[in-house]
C-alpha positions in Angstrom: 55.1 -31.7 -167.6 56.2 -32.7 -164.1 56.1 -29.1 -163.0 52.6 -28.7 -164.4 51.4 -31.9 -162.6 52.9 -30.6 -159.4 51.0 -27.3 -159.8 47.7 -29.1 -160.6 48.2 -31.3 -157.5 48.7 -28.3 -155.3 45.5 -26.7 -156.8 43.5 -29.9 -156.1 44.9 -30.0 -152.5 44.0 -26.4 -151.8 40.6 -26.9 -153.3 40.1 -29.9 -151.1 41.1 -27.9 -148.0 38.7 -25.1 -149.0 35.9 -27.6 -149.6 36.6 -29.3 -146.2 36.5 -25.9 -144.5 33.3 -25.0 -146.2 31.8 -28.4 -145.3 32.8 -27.9 -141.6 31.4 -24.4 -141.6 28.2 -25.6 -143.2 27.8 -28.4 -140.7 28.6 -26.1 -137.8 25.8 -23.9 -139.0 23.5 -26.8 -139.4 24.4 -28.8 -136.3 25.0 -26.0 -133.9 22.2 -24.8 -131.6 19.4 -26.6 -129.8 17.8 -30.0 -130.7 15.1 -32.0 -129.0 13.5 -35.4 -129.3 11.7 -38.0 -127.2 13.5 -41.1 -125.9 10.9 -43.9 -126.1 12.2 -46.2 -123.3 9.0 -48.2 -123.5 5.3 -47.8 -124.4 4.7 -46.3 -121.0 7.9 -44.2 -120.6 8.7 -41.5 -123.0 11.5 -39.1 -121.9 11.9 -35.7 -123.6 15.5 -34.7 -124.1 17.0 -31.4 -125.3 20.7 -31.1 -126.5 22.6 -27.9 -126.9 25.6 -27.9 -129.4 28.1 -25.1 -129.9 31.1 -24.9 -132.2 33.8 -22.4 -131.4 37.6 -22.2 -131.7 37.6 -25.4 -133.8 36.0 -27.3 -130.9 32.6 -28.7 -130.3 30.9 -28.6 -126.9 27.5 -29.5 -125.7 25.0 -30.1 -122.8 21.9 -32.2 -122.4 18.6 -31.4 -120.6 16.1 -33.9 -119.3 13.2 -31.5 -118.3 11.0 -34.3 -117.0 13.7 -35.3 -114.6 14.5 -31.7 -113.6 18.0 -32.1 -114.9 19.5 -29.3 -117.0 22.9 -28.4 -118.6 24.5 -31.9 -118.1 27.9 -31.5 -119.8 28.9 -33.7 -122.7 32.4 -35.1 -122.0 33.1 -35.2 -125.8 31.5 -34.1 -129.0 32.6 -35.1 -132.5 31.2 -33.8 -135.8 32.5 -35.4 -139.0 30.6 -34.3 -142.1 27.0 -35.1 -141.3 27.9 -37.5 -138.5 27.3 -36.4 -134.8 28.7 -38.3 -131.8 28.7 -37.3 -128.2 29.3 -38.9 -124.9 28.2 -38.0 -121.3 30.5 -39.7 -119.0 28.6 -38.8 -115.8 25.5 -40.7 -117.2 27.5 -43.4 -118.9 25.5 -42.4 -122.0 26.3 -41.7 -125.7 24.7 -40.8 -128.9 25.5 -41.6 -132.5 23.5 -40.0 -135.3 23.5 -38.6 -138.9 22.1 -35.3 -140.0 19.5 -35.4 -142.7 20.0 -31.9 -144.1 17.0 -32.2 -146.5 14.5 -32.8 -143.6 16.5 -31.0 -140.8 16.5 -34.1 -138.7 19.3 -36.0 -136.9 18.6 -39.7 -136.9 20.5 -41.9 -134.5 20.8 -44.1 -131.4 21.0 -43.0 -127.7 22.7 -45.6 -125.5 22.6 -45.8 -121.7 22.6 -49.4 -120.8 20.6 -50.2 -123.9 20.4 -48.7 -127.4 17.3 -46.7 -128.2 16.5 -44.9 -131.4 16.4 -41.1 -130.9 15.4 -38.7 -133.6 16.3 -35.0 -133.0 14.7 -32.0 -134.6 15.2 -28.2 -134.1 14.1 -27.3 -130.6 11.6 -24.6 -129.9 11.4 -23.8 -126.2 8.0 -23.8 -124.5 6.9 -23.2 -120.9 8.9 -25.3 -118.5 11.4 -26.4 -121.1 13.9 -23.5 -121.2 15.6 -24.3 -117.9 12.8 -23.4 -115.5 10.3 -26.0 -114.3 6.7 -25.1 -113.9 5.7 -25.8 -110.3 2.7 -23.7 -109.5 2.1 -25.1 -106.0 5.5 -24.2 -104.6 4.8 -21.7 -101.8 6.1 -18.1 -102.5 6.5 -15.4 -99.8 5.0 -13.4 -98.3 3.2 -16.0 -96.1 0.2 -15.4 -93.8 2.0 -17.3 -91.0 5.2 -17.2 -89.1 8.3 -18.9 -90.6 11.2 -19.8 -88.2 14.5 -21.4 -88.9 15.3 -23.9 -86.1 17.9 -26.4 -84.9 17.1 -29.7 -83.3 19.7 -31.4 -81.1 19.8 -35.2 -81.1 22.0 -35.6 -78.0 22.2 -39.4 -78.4 23.7 -39.1 -81.8 25.6 -35.9 -81.2 24.2 -34.2 -84.3 22.1 -31.1 -85.0 19.2 -31.1 -87.5 18.3 -27.9 -89.2 14.8 -27.2 -90.2 11.9 -24.9 -90.7 9.0 -24.4 -88.3 5.8 -22.7 -89.7 3.2 -21.5 -87.2 -0.3 -20.0 -87.9 -0.7 -16.4 -86.6 -3.6 -17.5 -84.5 -4.0 -20.4 -82.1 -2.4 -23.7 -83.0 -4.8 -26.6 -83.4 -2.1 -29.2 -83.6 1.5 -29.6 -84.7 3.0 -32.1 -87.2 6.6 -33.2 -87.8 7.2 -34.3 -91.5 9.4 -37.3 -92.1 11.1 -37.8 -95.5 11.3 -40.9 -97.6 14.4 -43.0 -98.6 17.6 -41.4 -99.6 19.3 -38.2 -98.5 16.5 -35.6 -98.5 16.3 -31.9 -97.7 13.5 -30.4 -95.5 11.3 -29.9 -98.5 11.8 -33.5 -99.8 12.8 -31.9 -103.1 12.6 -34.1 -106.2 12.7 -33.1 -109.9 11.9 -29.5 -109.1 9.0 -30.3 -106.8 9.0 -29.5 -103.0 6.3 -31.7 -101.6 7.0 -31.0 -97.9 7.0 -27.2 -98.5 3.5 -27.6 -100.1 2.2 -29.8 -97.3 3.6 -27.4 -94.6 2.1 -24.4 -96.4 -1.3 -26.0 -96.8 -1.6 -27.3 -93.2 -0.2 -24.0 -91.6 -2.9 -22.0 -93.5 -5.4 -24.4 -91.9 -4.2 -23.6 -88.4 -1.6 -26.3 -87.8 2.1 -25.8 -87.0 4.5 -27.9 -89.1 8.2 -28.8 -88.5 10.3 -30.1 -91.5 13.9 -31.0 -91.3 17.0 -31.6 -93.4 18.0 -35.3 -93.0 21.2 -35.8 -91.1 24.2 -35.0 -93.3 22.0 -33.1 -95.8 21.6 -29.3 -96.2 22.4 -27.6 -93.0 22.1 -30.7 -90.8 25.2 -32.3 -89.3 25.9 -36.1 -89.2 26.6 -38.8 -91.7 23.7 -40.0 -93.8 25.7 -42.8 -95.5 26.3 -44.8 -92.3 22.8 -44.3 -90.8 19.8 -46.8 -90.8 16.1 -46.3 -90.4 16.6 -46.8 -86.7 18.9 -43.8 -86.6 16.4 -41.7 -88.5 13.8 -42.7 -86.0 16.1 -41.4 -83.3 16.3 -38.1 -85.2 12.5 -37.8 -85.3 12.1 -38.7 -81.7 14.6 -35.8 -80.9 12.3 -33.5 -83.0 9.3 -34.5 -80.9 11.3 -33.7 -77.7 12.2 -30.3 -79.2 8.6 -29.4 -79.9 7.5 -30.7 -76.5 10.0 -28.3 -75.0 8.6 -25.2 -76.7 6.2 -23.1 -74.7 4.5 -21.8 -77.9 3.6 -25.4 -79.1 0.7 -27.3 -77.4 2.4 -30.4 -76.2 -0.7 -32.6 -76.2 -1.4 -32.3 -79.9 1.9 -33.2 -81.6 1.9 -35.8 -84.3 3.9 -37.3 -87.2 3.4 -37.3 -91.0 5.7 -39.6 -92.9 6.1 -40.3 -96.6 7.3 -43.6 -98.0 10.1 -44.7 -95.7 9.1 -41.8 -93.5 5.7 -43.5 -93.2 7.6 -46.5 -91.8 9.6 -44.4 -89.4 6.5 -42.7 -88.0 5.0 -45.9 -86.4 8.5 -46.8 -85.2 8.6 -43.6 -83.2 5.0 -43.4 -82.2 4.7 -47.0 -81.0 7.6 -46.2 -78.5 6.1 -43.0 -77.1 2.9 -42.1 -75.2 2.9 -38.4 -76.0 1.9 -38.3 -79.7 -1.5 -37.3 -80.8 -1.7 -38.7 -84.4 0.1 -40.5 -87.2 -0.4 -39.9 -90.9 1.2 -42.5 -93.2 1.7 -41.5 -96.8 2.6 -44.4 -99.2 4.0 -46.2 -96.2 5.1 -49.9 -96.0 2.5 -52.2 -94.6 4.2 -55.5 -95.2 7.6 -57.0 -94.7 10.1 -55.0 -96.7 11.4 -58.0 -98.7 7.8 -58.5 -100.1 7.4 -54.8 -100.8 10.8 -54.5 -102.5 10.1 -57.5 -104.8 6.7 -56.1 -105.7 8.2 -52.7 -106.4 10.9 -54.1 -108.7 8.2 -56.1 -110.6 6.1 -53.0 -111.1 9.1 -51.0 -112.4 10.3 -53.8 -114.7 6.7 -54.2 -116.0 6.7 -50.5 -116.8 9.8 -51.0 -118.8 8.1 -53.6 -120.9 9.6 -56.7 -119.4 7.5 -59.8 -120.3 5.4 -61.5 -117.7 7.2 -64.8 -118.1 10.5 -63.1 -117.4 8.9 -61.2 -114.4 8.0 -64.5 -112.8 11.6 -65.7 -113.1 13.0 -62.4 -111.8 10.6 -62.5 -108.8 11.9 -66.0 -107.8 15.5 -64.9 -108.2 14.9 -61.7 -106.3 13.4 -63.6 -103.3 16.4 -66.0 -103.3 18.9 -63.0 -103.5 17.2 -61.1 -100.7 16.9 -64.1 -98.4 20.6 -64.8 -98.9 21.4 -61.2 -98.1 19.3 -61.4 -94.9 21.5 -64.2 -93.8 24.7 -62.2 -94.0 26.2 -60.5 -91.0 26.8 -56.7 -91.0 29.5 -55.8 -93.4 29.8 -59.3 -94.9 30.1 -59.3 -98.7 27.7 -60.9 -101.1 28.6 -64.5 -102.1 29.6 -65.5 -105.6 26.2 -67.4 -105.8 24.3 -64.2 -105.0 26.4 -62.2 -107.5 25.7 -64.7 -110.3 21.9 -64.5 -109.5 22.1 -60.7 -109.9 23.8 -61.2 -113.3 21.0 -63.6 -114.3 18.4 -61.1 -113.2 20.0 -58.4 -115.4 20.1 -60.8 -118.3 16.5 -61.8 -117.8 15.2 -58.2 -117.8 16.6 -57.8 -121.4 16.9 -54.0 -120.7 20.6 -54.1 -120.0 23.5 -54.0 -122.5 25.4 -57.3 -121.9 28.7 -55.3 -121.7 27.2 -53.2 -118.8 25.9 -56.1 -116.6 29.1 -56.6 -114.5 29.3 -52.9 -113.7 25.6 -52.8 -112.8 26.0 -55.8 -110.6 29.0 -54.3 -108.8 26.9 -51.1 -108.2 24.0 -53.2 -106.8 26.4 -55.2 -104.6 27.7 -52.0 -103.1 24.1 -50.7 -102.4 23.1 -54.1 -100.9 26.1 -53.9 -98.6 25.2 -50.6 -97.0 24.1 -50.4 -93.4 20.8 -48.8 -94.4 19.8 -51.5 -96.9 20.8 -54.4 -94.6 18.5 -52.9 -91.8 15.7 -52.0 -94.2 15.5 -55.3 -96.0 14.9 -57.2 -92.7 12.3 -54.8 -91.4 8.7 -55.8 -90.7 6.4 -52.8 -90.0 3.6 -54.9 -88.5 4.6 -54.9 -84.8 5.1 -51.1 -84.9 1.7 -50.5 -86.6 0.0 -52.8 -84.0 1.6 -50.7 -81.3 -0.1 -47.5 -82.3 -2.7 -46.2 -79.9 -3.4 -42.7 -81.4 -5.6 -41.8 -84.5 -4.1 -43.1 -87.7 -4.6 -42.0 -91.3 -3.0 -44.2 -94.0 -3.3 -43.1 -97.6 -1.8 -44.1 -100.9 -2.3 -43.5 -104.6 -3.8 -46.2 -106.9 -1.0 -45.6 -109.4 1.9 -46.0 -107.0 4.4 -48.4 -108.5 7.0 -48.0 -105.7 4.8 -48.8 -102.7 1.8 -50.7 -104.0 -1.4 -49.3 -102.6 -3.3 -52.7 -102.6 -0.4 -54.6 -101.0 0.5 -52.1 -98.3 -2.8 -50.5 -97.4 -4.1 -54.0 -96.9 -1.2 -54.8 -94.6 -1.8 -51.6 -92.6 -5.5 -52.4 -92.3 -4.8 -55.9 -91.2 -2.3 -54.8 -88.5 -4.6 -52.1 -87.1 -7.6 -54.4 -87.1 -5.7 -57.1 -85.3 -4.8 -54.7 -82.6 -8.5 -53.5 -82.3 -7.5 -50.0 -83.0 -10.4 -47.6 -82.4 -9.6 -44.7 -84.8 -8.0 -45.4 -88.1 -8.8 -44.6 -91.7 -7.4 -46.3 -94.8 -7.8 -44.4 -98.1 -6.7 -45.4 -101.6 -6.7 -42.2 -103.8 -7.6 -43.0 -107.4 -5.3 -41.8 -110.1 -2.4 -40.6 -107.8 1.2 -41.8 -107.9 3.8 -42.3 -105.2 4.3 -38.6 -104.8 0.5 -38.1 -104.7 0.4 -36.3 -108.0 -2.5 -36.8 -110.5 -0.8 -39.1 -113.0 -1.5 -41.2 -116.1 0.6 -44.2 -115.5 2.5 -43.8 -112.2 5.9 -44.5 -113.7 8.8 -42.7 -112.1 9.7 -40.7 -115.2 6.3 -39.0 -115.0 7.2 -37.2 -111.7 9.1 -34.4 -113.3 6.8 -34.0 -116.3 3.8 -33.3 -114.1 3.3 -29.7 -113.0 1.3 -30.6 -109.9 3.3 -31.3 -106.8 0.5 -32.8 -104.7 -3.1 -33.3 -105.7 -5.4 -31.0 -103.7 -7.6 -34.0 -102.8 -4.7 -35.5 -100.9 -3.9 -32.2 -99.1 -7.6 -31.6 -98.2 -8.0 -35.2 -97.0 -5.2 -34.7 -94.5 -6.2 -31.3 -93.3 -9.9 -32.3 -93.0 -9.0 -35.5 -91.1 -6.9 -33.4 -88.7 -9.6 -30.7 -88.3 -12.1 -33.4 -87.3 -9.9 -34.4 -84.4 -8.5 -31.1 -83.5 -11.2 -28.5 -83.9 -10.1 -26.4 -80.9 -6.6 -25.0 -80.4 -4.3 -27.5 -78.7 -6.9 -30.2 -78.4 
């Protein structure tokens, strides 16, 4: 009897192993492959995600795509499958997913966590245009070009760095020349973002209209030397001034018709440079600061939190805390750490937004404290663009999109108009472009997550406005 029981136990054990193997094989077949779903961050922000799962050699692996953000094949640091349960983590994003497979309906129901838990339902993914690893960007210029393209190097002797860039020149006479100035953060010469190349599009458009255009990699970016991390806006202004000197020294570039086109922080740097020189012919400010940066930054944060669904009552509290924090930071000397009082205010802001996981608040505050201690931020937060705008004595075009939530059109265009009017400037135009966002794309809401989902890089009406404005002032070559 004992022997018989032992045999039966072995049979049951073997049967269990076989069933477990069959279950694993079945789930591998069911869970392996491509899945997609939409992460509903808020009513205004819906982020498509695609996950790719593969089972081989008794091991699960996977990657994640966020097409709207131009991010593909982000590796999962761990993937676990147990029966119908799927779990994966992405350490680089501090994100994770926990879900269960509904075999009957072919759906994985679960929760995606990255600071906050959000329900995410995944179904079998069917690739469509722009979702299979290649973004659709129809405006990106493609060779051959009907103009000359030259790789150049600009020496900033004062900083002992070399800036690499691209100069495009029309084949005929040059009406005028523009230097493009990038926005905040380390940017390449095309100001590349989520698969878009805004500066390549601007350069292509203007060069086809008879204007030469110089665009540069920021210091420490691409082929440019230098250290971006230790630089401030004043350093970037020095780089652009060196670029003006470079064009002034070229015999094939009319020296009397060189101007600046700056986007975002670049629209702040343009007046910094132009107000200190008497040899620039024009300034175009795209989504540029027109008020003190502390006011702009608070407004920007309110707009972003509002897009995330934060209640107005909480926004009012956050605004008050923000102002207190930034005023405290502005009192610190260079390199001085944030006080314990300021750090506690940052924690309270995170708690008030209600979009942060309580367990993540300390790490978020630590990251913010590091950002707020950088040389760039300390300089930027104290900056007031008004004196520089008042110092402009050349034609000025300032434009912004009505849906810009990073640099509010109403707030900043009003500030630019006020400064130019106060200085009795004789030739300026202020334009708010309806329905455009911070990148001057035709948008629905203006939220940041839309940037990558929109195929258009820059709305034609923004491009035509700039080229027509320039053509009115530079109808003849070199005038």
